[in-house]
DOVEXDO-575289 format. One record per residue (C-alpha): residue number from 1; residue in three letters; x, y, z. Coordinates in Angstrom, 1 decimal, always signed. Example, Ala and Ser with C-alpha at 12.3 -4.5 7.8 and 13.67 -1.06 7.14 Angstrom:
// DOVEXDO-575289
{drentor = 1 | nuse = ALA | east = +12.3 | north = -4.5 | up = +7.8}
{drentor = 2 | nuse = SER | east = +13.7 | north = -1.1 | up = +7.1}
// end
This chain:
// DOVEXDO-575289
{drentor = 1 | nuse = MET | east = +12.3 | north = +30.6 | up = +19.8}
{drentor = 2 | nuse = PRO | east = +8.6 | north = +30.4 | up = +19.4}
{drentor = 3 | nuse = LYS | east = +6.2 | north = +29.7 | up = +22.3}
{drentor = 4 | nuse = GLU | east = +3.4 | north = +27.7 | up = +20.7}
{drentor = 5 | nuse = PRO | east = +2.4 | north = +24.5 | up = +22.6}
{drentor = 6 | nuse = ARG | east = +3.2 | north = +21.2 | up = +20.9}
{drentor = 7 | nuse = ASN | east = -0.1 | north = +19.7 | up = +21.9}
{drentor = 8 | nuse = VAL | east = -1.0 | north = +16.3 | up = +20.8}
{drentor = 9 | nuse = GLY | east = -4.6 | north = +14.5 | up = +21.3}
{drentor = 10 | nuse = LEU | east = -7.9 | north = +15.6 | up = +20.1}
{drentor = 11 | nuse = VAL | east = -10.0 | north = +18.4 | up = +21.1}
{drentor = 12 | nuse = GLU | east = -13.5 | north = +18.0 | up = +20.2}
{drentor = 13 | nuse = GLY | east = -12.7 | north = +15.3 | up = +17.7}
{drentor = 14 | nuse = LYS | east = -10.0 | north = +17.4 | up = +16.0}
{drentor = 15 | nuse = PHE | east = -6.3 | north = +17.9 | up = +16.3}
{drentor = 16 | nuse = ASN | east = -4.9 | north = +21.0 | up = +18.0}
{drentor = 17 | nuse = PRO | east = -4.0 | north = +23.5 | up = +15.2}
{drentor = 18 | nuse = CYS | east = -0.6 | north = +23.7 | up = +13.8}
{drentor = 19 | nuse = PRO | east = +1.8 | north = +26.5 | up = +15.2}
{drentor = 20 | nuse = GLU | east = +2.7 | north = +29.3 | up = +12.8}
{drentor = 21 | nuse = THR | east = +6.0 | north = +27.9 | up = +12.4}
{drentor = 22 | nuse = ASN | east = +7.2 | north = +25.6 | up = +9.5}
{drentor = 23 | nuse = THR | east = +7.5 | north = +22.6 | up = +12.0}
{drentor = 24 | nuse = CYS | east = +4.2 | north = +20.9 | up = +11.3}
{drentor = 25 | nuse = VAL | east = +1.7 | north = +19.4 | up = +8.6}
{drentor = 26 | nuse = SER | east = -1.8 | north = +18.6 | up = +9.1}
{drentor = 27 | nuse = THR | east = -4.9 | north = +17.5 | up = +7.1}
{drentor = 28 | nuse = MET | east = -7.0 | north = +19.6 | up = +9.4}
{drentor = 29 | nuse = SER | east = -5.3 | north = +22.9 | up = +8.4}
{drentor = 30 | nuse = PRO | east = -7.3 | north = +24.9 | up = +6.0}
{drentor = 31 | nuse = PRO | east = -6.5 | north = +23.7 | up = +2.3}
{drentor = 32 | nuse = THR | east = -5.7 | north = +27.4 | up = +1.6}
{drentor = 33 | nuse = ASP | east = -2.8 | north = +27.1 | up = +4.2}
{drentor = 34 | nuse = GLU | east = +0.1 | north = +25.7 | up = +1.8}
{drentor = 35 | nuse = LYS | east = +2.5 | north = +25.7 | up = +4.6}
{drentor = 36 | nuse = HIS | east = +0.7 | north = +23.2 | up = +6.7}
{drentor = 37 | nuse = TYR | east = -1.9 | north = +21.5 | up = +4.8}
{drentor = 38 | nuse = MET | east = -1.8 | north = +18.1 | up = +3.4}
{drentor = 39 | nuse = GLU | east = -4.5 | north = +16.0 | up = +1.6}
{drentor = 40 | nuse = PRO | east = -5.9 | north = +13.0 | up = +4.0}
{drentor = 41 | nuse = ILE | east = -5.7 | north = +9.5 | up = +3.0}
{drentor = 42 | nuse = ASP | east = -8.8 | north = +7.9 | up = +1.5}
{drentor = 43 | nuse = PHE | east = -9.5 | north = +4.1 | up = +2.2}
{drentor = 44 | nuse = GLU | east = -12.2 | north = +1.6 | up = +1.2}
{drentor = 45 | nuse = SER | east = -11.6 | north = -1.3 | up = +3.7}
{drentor = 46 | nuse = SER | east = -13.0 | north = -1.7 | up = +7.3}
{drentor = 47 | nuse = MET | east = -11.7 | north = +0.6 | up = +10.2}
{drentor = 48 | nuse = GLU | east = -10.0 | north = -2.3 | up = +11.7}
{drentor = 49 | nuse = GLU | east = -8.1 | north = -3.4 | up = +8.5}
{drentor = 50 | nuse = VAL | east = -7.0 | north = +0.5 | up = +8.2}
{drentor = 51 | nuse = LYS | east = -5.9 | north = +0.8 | up = +11.8}
{drentor = 52 | nuse = GLU | east = -3.7 | north = -2.3 | up = +11.4}
{drentor = 53 | nuse = LYS | east = -2.3 | north = -1.0 | up = +8.2}
{drentor = 54 | nuse = ILE | east = -1.5 | north = +2.2 | up = +9.9}
{drentor = 55 | nuse = LEU | east = +0.4 | north = +0.5 | up = +12.7}
{drentor = 56 | nuse = SER | east = +2.1 | north = -1.7 | up = +10.2}
{drentor = 57 | nuse = VAL | east = +3.4 | north = +1.2 | up = +8.1}
{drentor = 58 | nuse = ILE | east = +4.5 | north = +3.4 | up = +11.4}
{drentor = 59 | nuse = ASN | east = +6.4 | north = +0.3 | up = +12.5}
{drentor = 60 | nuse = SER | east = +8.2 | north = +0.0 | up = +9.1}
{drentor = 61 | nuse = PHE | east = +10.0 | north = +3.2 | up = +9.8}
{drentor = 62 | nuse = LYS | east = +13.1 | north = +3.2 | up = +11.7}
{drentor = 63 | nuse = ARG | east = +13.2 | north = +4.9 | up = +15.1}
{drentor = 64 | nuse = SER | east = +9.3 | north = +4.8 | up = +15.2}
{drentor = 65 | nuse = GLU | east = +7.3 | north = +4.2 | up = +18.4}
{drentor = 66 | nuse = ILE | east = +3.6 | north = +3.9 | up = +19.1}
{drentor = 67 | nuse = ILE | east = +2.6 | north = +6.0 | up = +22.1}
{drentor = 68 | nuse = LYS | east = -1.1 | north = +5.6 | up = +22.3}
{drentor = 69 | nuse = GLU | east = -3.8 | north = +4.0 | up = +20.5}
{drentor = 70 | nuse = SER | east = -7.5 | north = +4.0 | up = +20.6}
{drentor = 71 | nuse = GLU | east = -10.3 | north = +2.6 | up = +18.2}
{drentor = 72 | nuse = ASN | east = -10.0 | north = +5.4 | up = +15.8}
{drentor = 73 | nuse = TYR | east = -6.6 | north = +7.2 | up = +16.9}
{drentor = 74 | nuse = ILE | east = -3.1 | north = +6.6 | up = +17.2}
{drentor = 75 | nuse = HIS | east = -0.2 | north = +8.7 | up = +18.5}
{drentor = 76 | nuse = ALA | east = +3.4 | north = +7.8 | up = +17.5}
{drentor = 77 | nuse = SER | east = +6.8 | north = +9.3 | up = +17.5}
{drentor = 78 | nuse = PHE | east = +9.5 | north = +9.4 | up = +15.0}
{drentor = 79 | nuse = THR | east = +13.1 | north = +10.2 | up = +15.8}
{drentor = 80 | nuse = THR | east = +15.4 | north = +11.6 | up = +13.2}
{drentor = 81 | nuse = PHE | east = +18.7 | north = +9.8 | up = +12.4}
{drentor = 82 | nuse = LEU | east = +21.4 | north = +12.7 | up = +12.3}
{drentor = 83 | nuse = PHE | east = +20.2 | north = +15.0 | up = +15.2}
{drentor = 84 | nuse = ARG | east = +17.8 | north = +12.6 | up = +17.0}
{drentor = 85 | nuse = TRP | east = +15.0 | north = +15.1 | up = +17.0}
{drentor = 86 | nuse = THR | east = +11.5 | north = +13.5 | up = +17.9}
{drentor = 87 | nuse = ASP | east = +8.3 | north = +14.4 | up = +15.9}
{drentor = 88 | nuse = ASP | east = +4.7 | north = +13.6 | up = +17.0}
{drentor = 89 | nuse = ALA | east = +2.7 | north = +12.0 | up = +14.5}
{drentor = 90 | nuse = GLU | east = -1.3 | north = +11.6 | up = +14.9}
{drentor = 91 | nuse = PHE | east = -3.8 | north = +9.5 | up = +12.8}
{drentor = 92 | nuse = LEU | east = -7.6 | north = +9.9 | up = +13.0}
{drentor = 93 | nuse = ILE | east = -9.6 | north = +7.3 | up = +11.1}
{drentor = 94 | nuse = ASP | east = -12.7 | north = +9.0 | up = +10.0}
{drentor = 95 | nuse = ASN | east = -14.8 | north = +5.9 | up = +9.1}
{drentor = 96 | nuse = GLU | east = -18.0 | north = +8.0 | up = +8.1}
{drentor = 97 | nuse = ASN | east = -15.8 | north = +9.9 | up = +5.4}
{drentor = 98 | nuse = LYS | east = -13.4 | north = +6.9 | up = +4.7}
{drentor = 99 | nuse = VAL | east = -10.4 | north = +9.1 | up = +5.3}
{drentor = 100 | nuse = ILE | east = -7.2 | north = +9.1 | up = +7.4}
{drentor = 101 | nuse = HIS | east = -6.6 | north = +12.6 | up = +8.8}
{drentor = 102 | nuse = PHE | east = -3.0 | north = +13.0 | up = +10.3}
{drentor = 103 | nuse = LYS | east = -0.8 | north = +15.7 | up = +11.8}
{drentor = 104 | nuse = SER | east = +3.0 | north = +15.5 | up = +12.0}
{drentor = 105 | nuse = GLN | east = +5.0 | north = +18.2 | up = +14.1}
{drentor = 106 | nuse = THR | east = +8.3 | north = +18.6 | up = +15.7}
{drentor = 107 | nuse = ARG | east = +8.8 | north = +18.6 | up = +19.4}
{drentor = 108 | nuse = LEU | east = +11.4 | north = +21.2 | up = +19.6}
{drentor = 109 | nuse = ASN | east = +10.6 | north = +24.8 | up = +19.5}
{drentor = 110 | nuse = GLY | east = +12.1 | north = +26.0 | up = +16.3}
{drentor = 111 | nuse = TYR | east = +11.1 | north = +27.8 | up = +13.2}
{drentor = 112 | nuse = TYR | east = +11.8 | north = +25.3 | up = +10.6}
{drentor = 113 | nuse = ASP | east = +12.0 | north = +21.4 | up = +10.2}
{drentor = 114 | nuse = TRP | east = +13.9 | north = +21.5 | up = +6.7}
{drentor = 115 | nuse = GLY | east = +10.6 | north = +19.9 | up = +5.3}
{drentor = 116 | nuse = LYS | east = +11.1 | north = +16.7 | up = +7.4}
{drentor = 117 | nuse = ASN | east = +7.4 | north = +16.3 | up = +8.6}
{drentor = 118 | nuse = ARG | east = +6.0 | north = +16.8 | up = +5.0}
{drentor = 119 | nuse = SER | east = +8.3 | north = +14.4 | up = +3.5}
{drentor = 120 | nuse = ARG | east = +7.7 | north = +11.7 | up = +6.2}
{drentor = 121 | nuse = MET | east = +4.0 | north = +12.0 | up = +5.7}
{drentor = 122 | nuse = LYS | east = +4.6 | north = +11.9 | up = +1.9}
{drentor = 123 | nuse = LYS | east = +6.4 | north = +8.7 | up = +2.2}
{drentor = 124 | nuse = PHE | east = +3.8 | north = +7.4 | up = +4.8}
{drentor = 125 | nuse = LYS | east = +0.9 | north = +8.0 | up = +2.2}
{drentor = 126 | nuse = LYS | east = +3.0 | north = +6.3 | up = -0.4}
{drentor = 127 | nuse = LYS | east = +3.8 | north = +3.1 | up = +1.9}
{drentor = 128 | nuse = PHE | east = +0.1 | north = +3.1 | up = +2.9}
{drentor = 129 | nuse = LYS | east = -1.1 | north = +3.1 | up = -0.6}
{drentor = 130 | nuse = ALA | east = +1.3 | north = +0.4 | up = -1.6}
{drentor = 131 | nuse = ARG | east = +0.1 | north = -2.1 | up = +1.3}
{drentor = 132 | nuse = LYS | east = -2.4 | north = -4.7 | up = +0.5}
// end
């Protein structure tokens, strides 16, 4: 089992990097890192409206929980149906560049998540873009 820390929270305004394993996706990974990188979500509305929209989308998922929130940061957890594994998802609203950065990572020390974090974040993006 890998021993990389599963750190959440911001360090100097950025997420902790994804571990080497296939258990994490992040908009702050280098774009050349096909295993971990995903595009951030762009937005045009106010930061307050975007935050409410993010919270609404998180709450639309079953087995989700808001753990921490501040003006531009949200930490949530998602628990899988079958095995009850918990994943941490973080969202950072970059109002200057009008993008939402996110990171989603499995809490368990394993090598693979069967694409669950990536598929959840794709679903999150789709739901976010569909909300008015």
